[in-house]
C-alpha positions in Angstrom: -0.2 0.2 0.0 1.6 3.2 -1.3 2.1 5.8 1.7 -0.2 8.4 0.0 -3.1 6.0 -0.2 -2.7 5.0 3.1 -2.6 8.2 4.9 -5.8 9.4 3.0 -7.3 6.1 4.3 -6.2 6.9 7.6 -7.7 10.3 7.4 -11.1 8.5 6.4 -11.1 6.4 9.2 -10.3 9.2 11.8 -13.3 11.2 9.9 -15.1 8.4 9.9 -15.1 7.7 14.0 -15.8 11.5 14.3 -19.0 11.0 12.4 -19.9 7.8 14.7 -19.2 10.1 17.9 -21.5 13.0 16.4 -24.5 10.0 15.8 -23.5 8.7 19.2 -24.0 12.3 20.9 -20.7 11.8 22.5 -19.2 15.4 21.0 -19.5 18.5 21.8 -18.6 21.2 18.9 -17.7 25.1 19.1 -15.2 27.1 21.2 -17.4 28.0 23.6 -19.6 25.1 23.8 -16.1 22.8 24.5 -14.7 24.9 27.0 -17.8 24.6 29.1 -17.9 20.8 28.9 -14.0 20.7 29.3 -14.7 22.9 32.7 -17.2 20.4 33.8 -14.8 17.4 33.4 -16.9 15.9 30.3 -14.2 15.9 27.6 -11.5 13.4 27.2 -10.1 14.5 24.0 -10.0 18.1 21.8 -9.4 18.0 18.3 -8.6 21.6 16.9 -8.7 22.1 12.6 -5.4 22.7 11.2 -6.4 26.0 9.6 -8.1 27.3 13.2 -7.1 30.7 13.9 -4.0 31.0 16.2 -5.9 32.9 19.1 -8.7 30.2 18.9 -5.9 27.7 19.1 -4.3 29.5 22.1 -7.3 29.9 23.8 -8.3 26.1 23.7 -4.6 24.9 24.5 -5.0 27.1 27.6 -8.3 25.6 29.3 -7.2 22.2 28.0 -3.6 22.6 29.6 -5.4 24.0 32.9 -7.8 21.2 32.9 -5.1 18.2 31.7 -7.4 17.5 28.4 -5.3 16.3 25.5 -5.9 18.6 22.4 -4.9 17.2 18.9 -4.2 19.1 15.5 -6.1 17.5 12.9 -7.7 18.0 9.4 -9.4 21.2 8.2 -12.4 23.1 9.4 -14.5 21.6 6.4 -13.2 18.1 6.7 -14.4 18.3 10.3 -17.5 20.0 9.8 -18.7 17.6 7.1 -17.7 14.7 9.5 -19.7 15.5 12.2 -23.1 16.9 9.8 -22.4 20.8 11.1 -20.9 23.9 9.5 -18.0 25.7 10.1 -16.7 23.7 13.1 -12.8 24.2 14.4 -12.9 22.9 17.7 -14.8 19.7 18.6 -14.3 17.5 22.0 -15.0 14.0 22.4 -17.0 13.0 25.3 -16.7 9.3 25.3 -13.5 7.9 27.2 -13.5 5.0 24.5 -14.1 6.8 21.5 -11.5 9.7 23.0 -9.0 7.0 23.1 -9.3 5.5 19.8 -9.6 8.5 17.9 -6.3 9.6 19.6 -4.2 6.5 18.8 -5.6 7.0 15.2 -4.7 10.5 14.8 -1.2 10.0 16.1 -0.5 6.9 14.0 -1.2 9.1 11.2 1.1 11.6 12.3 -1.0 14.1 14.3 0.3 15.8 16.9 -0.2 17.5 20.3 -1.1 21.4 19.9 2.0 23.1 20.5 2.1 27.0 21.2 
C-alpha cells in the first residue's frame, strides 16, 4: 500500500470515527460549548482543525492545559464539519473515554500531534 493511499485511508477512518461519535451524541463542537464541557470534566479529547485561527488555538490550548485534557491538531474545518454533519466547526470535544482513546490513537498513527504553542 503506497504511503499517499494509506494516509488518505487513515484520514477517512478518523473522520468516520468523528461521524460515529457525533451520531452517538458523544461530541461537543464549537469553542464556547467545548470549553464549558472541558471545565465540567466531560471531555477526554479535543481536536482542533489545522486551519483554526491562532487565537482559537491559543485559547483552547490554555483551557485544555489547565484541565489536563489532551488536544490534537487534525484535518481542516471543512473536513471536520462535514464529518460531524455541522458547519464551520474548528473545535470538537470527544465526551466518550473509549472513543477519545481510539481517535487519539488513530490521529497519532496518522502523524497527528499534540497542539503546541
